[in-house]
N, C-alpha and C positions, 0 to 999 in steps of 0.2 A: 682069573681072566674069564670074561663073559663074552660070548658071541650071540648077537641077536640077528636072526634072519627075518627080514620083514618083506611081506608079500602084498603088494597093491592088488586089489581084486574088485572087479565089477562084473557081476553075473558069470561067475566061474565055477558053478556047482559041479560041472562035469570033470574038471581037472584039478581043482585046488587040493583035494585030499591026496592025490598021487604026489603032488609037489611036496606037501608037508611030510608025508610018510617016507619019502625018499631022502629027506634031509638026514645026514649021518648023525647018529646018536652020540658018537665020540669023535672029536677032531683034535689032533695033536696041538698042544698049546693052549687049550681052553678047558676050564673046569666046569663051565656051565654053557649050555646051548639052549636058547629059548626062541620060540617062533611067535612072531607078531604079524597079525593080519590086519590090514587097513581096508575095511569094506567101504567102497566109494558109492554108497547108496544102491547096492544091488537089490534087484526085485525078484531074485530067485532064492534058492536055498544055500547060497554061498556061506553064510554065517553058520548055519546048522552043520553043514558038511565040514567046514573048517574046524569047528569045535569038536566034532566026533573024531576028526583025524588027529587031534592032539595039540591044536594051537594053544599056546600059553596065554596069549592076550589077543583080544579082538576089539578094535576100535572102529566104530561105524560113523560115516557121514550121513546126515539126514537125507541128503539128495546127492545126485551125481555131480561132483565138483571138479572133476578133471584130474589127470595124472599128476600135474604139477602140484596142486593142493594136496593130493593124496601122498605124494612124496614128502612134502614138508611135515604133514601129520606123522608120517612114519619116522622122520628124523627126530622130531620133538619127543616122540614116545621112546625111541631108542635111547635118548639122553636120560629120560626119566627112569628107564629100566637099567641105567648105569652100564650101558654096553661099552666094552673096550674096543670091539670091532663090530660093525654092522654090515650085513650083506643084503642088498635088495635083489630079488629074483621075481620074474614074471610068474603069474599064476596059470599060464596056458600050456605049460610043459614044453615050450620051445627050448628052454635050457634045462639041463639035468642037475637036480639038486645035489647029486653026488660029486659034482665038480666044485662045490663050495670051497673045499680045502685049498685048491689050487689058487683061488683068489686071496685067501687069507695069509698064505705063506710070506709073500713079499712085505706085508704089513707087520707080521710077527717078527720078521728078520730086520725090521727098520730100514728096508730098502725103498719102500714107497708109502705114501699116505693114502693114495686112491688107486685101486686096481680095477681097470675096465676089462670085462670079459669080451674079447674081440672074436667076432665070427669069421673074420677074413685074414687073421694073422697066421700066415703059413698054412693055410688050408683053403680048399675050394668048397663053396656052398652051392647046393642045388635046391631048386624048389622055391626060392624066394621070388615073390612077385617083381616083375621088371620095374614098376614104378617105385617100389620101395628101394630096390637096389640103386637106381639112378639117383633118387633123392638122398640116400645115405652117402653115396660117393661125393656128390656135390657139397653137402654140408660138411663132410669129413675134410675135404680139400680146403674149404673156407676156414674151418676152425684150426686146421693145421697151419694155415698161412697166418692167421691172426695171432695164434699163440706162439708160433715159432717152434712148435714141437710136432713131429710127424705122428699122426694117429692113423689107424686103419679102420676103426669103427667107433664113431661118436654117438651112435644111437642105441647102444646096447642097454638092455634092461636087466643086466646082470653085473653088478658093481659092488666092490667092497670099500668101506670107509673106515679110517682110524677114528679113535675117540676124539682127538683134537680137531679133525675135520668136521665131525658131527656138530661140534660147538661153534664152528665158524662158517658153515655153508649157508648161503642165502639164495633162495629161488622165489621169485615173486609172481611169475606167470602161471596160470592154471593149465595152459595148453599142453606143455611137456616140460620135463625137467632136465633132460640129458644135456642139451647144448649149453643152457645157462649154468648148470652145475659145473661143467668142465671149465668154462670160461671164468666163472667166479673163483673157483679154487686155483686154477692156474695163475690168474692175475694176483691172487693172494699169496703166492709163493709156495704152494704145496707141491709135493712130488707126485706126478701122475704117470702111470704106465699101463701096459696091456699084457694080458696073458691070453693065449689061444684057448678057446672053448668051443666044443661042438654045439650045433644047433639043428633043430629039425623044424620043418615048416609043414603046415597042414593046409591043403588046397582049399578046403571048405571054410577055413577061418579067414575073415577079413580083418585088416588092421583097424583098430579103433582110433588110431592117431592119424595115419596116412589114408584119409578117405578120398581126398582130391589132391593130386600131386602139385597143382599150381597154388592151391590154398595153403597146403603144407609148406611149400617152398617160400611163399610170402611170409607166413607166420614165423618160420624158422629164421629167415633172413632178418626180420624185425627184432627177434630175440638177440641175434648176434650183434646187430647195430646198437640196440639198447645197452647191451653188456659193454660194448666198446665205449659208448658215451659215458657210462658210469665209471668204468675202470681206467679208461684212457681219454679223458675229456679234451686235453690239450691237443693230442694227436688227431682226434676225430674232428673237432671244430677247426683245428688248424688246416686240415686237408680241404674242408669246405671254404675256409677263409682264403687259402692260397688260390683255389680254383676261381673264386669270385673276383679276387683282386687282380689276378693275371688276366681274366676275361675283360675286366674294366680297362686295364692298361692297354691290352691288345686292341680294344675297340677305339681308344683314343688315338693310338698309333695309326690305325686304318683311316680314321677321320682326318687327322692332320696331314698324312702323306698322300691321301686320296688314291691309295693303291688300286682299289677295285672300282674307281670311278664314282664313289659315293662314300657315305660315312654313317656313323651311328650317333644318335642324339647325345649331346654332351651331358644332359641330365641323367640319361640311362647309364652311360659309361661311368659317370661319377657315382651313381647309385650302387653299381656293382662294387666299386672300390670301397665305398663306405660300408656296405654289407660285409665285405671281406674283413675289414677292420673290426666290425662288430662281432663277427664270428670268433676272431682271435680273443677279444675281450670276454666273450661268453665262455670260451674254453678255459681261460684263466679263472674266472669266477666259479665255474662248475668244479674245477679242480680243487679250489679252496673248500667249497661246500662238501664235496665228497671225501676229501682228506679228513675234514673235521668229523664227519660221520664215521669213517673207518676208524679214526682214533677213539671215538666214543665206544664203538662196538668192541674194539680190542681191549679197552680199559674194563668194560663190563665182563668180558670173557676172563680176563686175568683175575678180577675180583671174585668171580664165581669159582674159578679154579683154586684160588687160595682158600676160599671158604670151604670147598670140598676137601682139600688137603687137611685143613685144621680139624674138620669133623671126623676124618679118617683116623687122625692121630689120637683123638679123644676116645 
């Protein structure tokens, strides 16, 4: 069994060596532990410091591509390194590398496929910037509502993934990976859960993701909506369709009954109803397209898994 700990890093020369050195050399259930650093176009000595600290593999982006792209580079390299379990941890020392075993236990025991390190599960956290706290709570409530599973922290940068998850995860935006990854894996039927982990905040350090609470909220909401459209197209387009159709019917009732002493243009109310029907049709069409794509992806994963098993037997 191999564990790969991968660390996304952008200008982290001051802390990345401590994160690497604190990773346990032996963890129950694993024969090998390797450290992978994904350098996202750092302009300081991040690569040199990580190498001196004992990183087993360092992959560098030519320019800063964002945490979402860095995450997927890490996932692809974990697969190529034949990881049975992969753990992502931030390079800024907010999380303690010594807590990695607590995230891997539920996967080793086949209880979960994804384990999120939660900063707020059964503990109080001090020092977190207020805007980060508010943004996290709003996004966590939204994702809990959308997925039907209660989460306490959906923005953690400390997560463990099983081998099967690594082969099936898909993140397409460069901005962040946390929300899209949770929704993608939950809708694909994987088992997600949380374990409580301590965290420490540094007042002088500013978040590289949450720079503006309104911009962050807009982008996070767009990621959630896009994930819903992809994974639940009939539901998403159906809601818009119902709203438009009911709006058109209500406008016609007002016009015919003259309740408010006036009415709405017949063309406008009819247009709303037609748009509502079009949304229903779009939902059905999108569902067919996305189902075909999901089937193709699943077939590819099964083929690669069978090929890997055959090579192992030889």
